[in-house]
N, C-alpha and C positions, 0 to 999 in steps of 0.2 A: 369706711375707718371701723365700724363694729364687728365687719367681715374679720377684717387682723388680728380685734382682739379676740374675736368667738376662737380663732385657729389658734391664737396663742394661751389659750386658757385651754382648750383642747388637747393640742402638744403638754403642755406643763402637768396636767394630769396623766397623762400617758407617761412624761418620765418620770411621776409621782408614782403609779402604779407598779410602773417596774424596778422603782425602787425598793419598794418595800417588798415587791416580792420575792427579789433575792435573800430578805431574811430568813423567809419561811421557806427557801427552799430546802434539804441536805448539803453543806457545804461538800466539791469537791476536794478528793485530793490525788487529785491527776498525781502519777509517779512517773518520773524522768521517762521521756526512750530512747535515751542514751544511756551508758555507761563509758567513764576515764579507768585509762589501764597505766602502767607502766610498761612499755618492752625493755624486757632484758634478757642479757645471757646469761645461762648458765653450762661453763664446756664453753661449746661454742653449738651447745641448741638454744634453739628463744623460746623464749617464756613469757608471760605476763601476769601483773599482780594486778589485781584492785587497789584503783586509788584509795578507796572507800574501806580498803583494809587496812591502812597505813598511816604514819603520823608526821615521817617526814622520811627523805632522801639525801643520803649525807655519802660523801666520796671523801677517800684520806684518812680519813678517825685513825686515832691511834687506841691501839687494843693491849690494852694490860695481859697479858696471859696470864691466867690461876690453873689451877690443878682442879682438876674437876673431876664426876664419877660418868659424866655424858662424854661419850667420845667428840661427837660432834659439836662443844660449845668450845668456840674458841679462844674465848677470853672476859671479860669485862671491859666498859667504856661510860667515858662520860658525856652525859644528852643533857643540854639545861641544868645543869645541876641534880641531873638524877646518876646513879650508876647500875649498870641495862645490863644483861647477858649478855653476850652475842655469840651466836650460833651459824657454821658454817649450812650455806640454803643448800650448795655443793653437796657436800654429802648427805644431807639428810634427803636430797630429790634419789641418791643411789649414786653419783658420780665417783671417783678415787678423791681421793684429799690429795688437793694442790697447793698450792700458795697459796698466801693471803690476799686475798679477792680487793679490791682496789673499793669495789661499793658497795655500802647498807643500806637497808630499809626497817625506821623502827616500826614496828607492828602497834596497830592505834588499839588491841582488843585490850595488850597485856603488855608492861615495862621489855619488851622483849626486841631487840635486833639480830637479823637475818643478812648474813654477809654474799656476794656474788661475784659473777666476772663481769659483766659489763653492761653499763645502763645504754639504751638505743632510743631512745626518748619517749615522749606521752602520746598516745591516741585514745582517740574518742568515738564509739561503735555504737551502734542501733542494738538493741534490744535481741532485736531477730539475729543478728550476727552472733550469737552464742549460741552455741550446739552445744549438748549436755554431751558425755561419754557415751557408747551406746556399749548396752549390757554385756554381748559375747565381746567386746574388745578387750586386750589383756590390758587388766586394770595399771593407772600408775598413781604410786603414790601422791597421794594431795595433791590429784589432779581428776579433777570434776566435771570440768568443760574446758572446753579450743573454741578459741576466736580466731577469725581470721583478718589481719593487719595487714596493710602494705602488699608483702608475694607470698608471707612464711602463713604459715597456721601455728597459732601459740597456743600452747597449753594455759592454763589458766591456772597458777598454784593458788589454792584456797589458805591461806597462811592457818583461820583457825584449827584447820585439822592438824599443822606441823605443829602450834601449838598443843594439841593436845598429844600429839606423839614423845612432844620434848617434855613433857610431864610423865606421861607414860614411863622413860625413857626411866628418868632420874628415881621414880620411885620403884622399880627394878633393878637398877645399878646394883653391883655388892659396893658395900661402906669400902 
């Protein structure tokens, strides 16, 4: 019986020591090894948008046209009690203007929305599957990385750089 008590006391001491040691070690900040994306289409081209860069995905949202100095501004829309400018992502990416697309995403960095042609789904990929744009490649506006999803290589639209460009366009547009 004393052997069992001695074994339990020893095991309890080990567990207590392990518990106390966790507070003495630096806190681990594990970064996720995966990233979530929305698969979208602009014109007929596949693209991806980081889920972390958007605050919402909407379809068939009513857009009210407004006069503006920036050609890519489609109008404004109401989102949860907030009036937000809506821009044409197709035109911003260099495609010709078309009929108003059905889908839009709200940026998480600023209250701005971007319309695009088609939503194809959500996918999760390991960070190793994200490839930076090569230096010798023809630079694409607002694209710095690529990701392979299903059977497509999708350029990743960097929404923060799109927001920066919109701000510059507004500053440079004639009154």
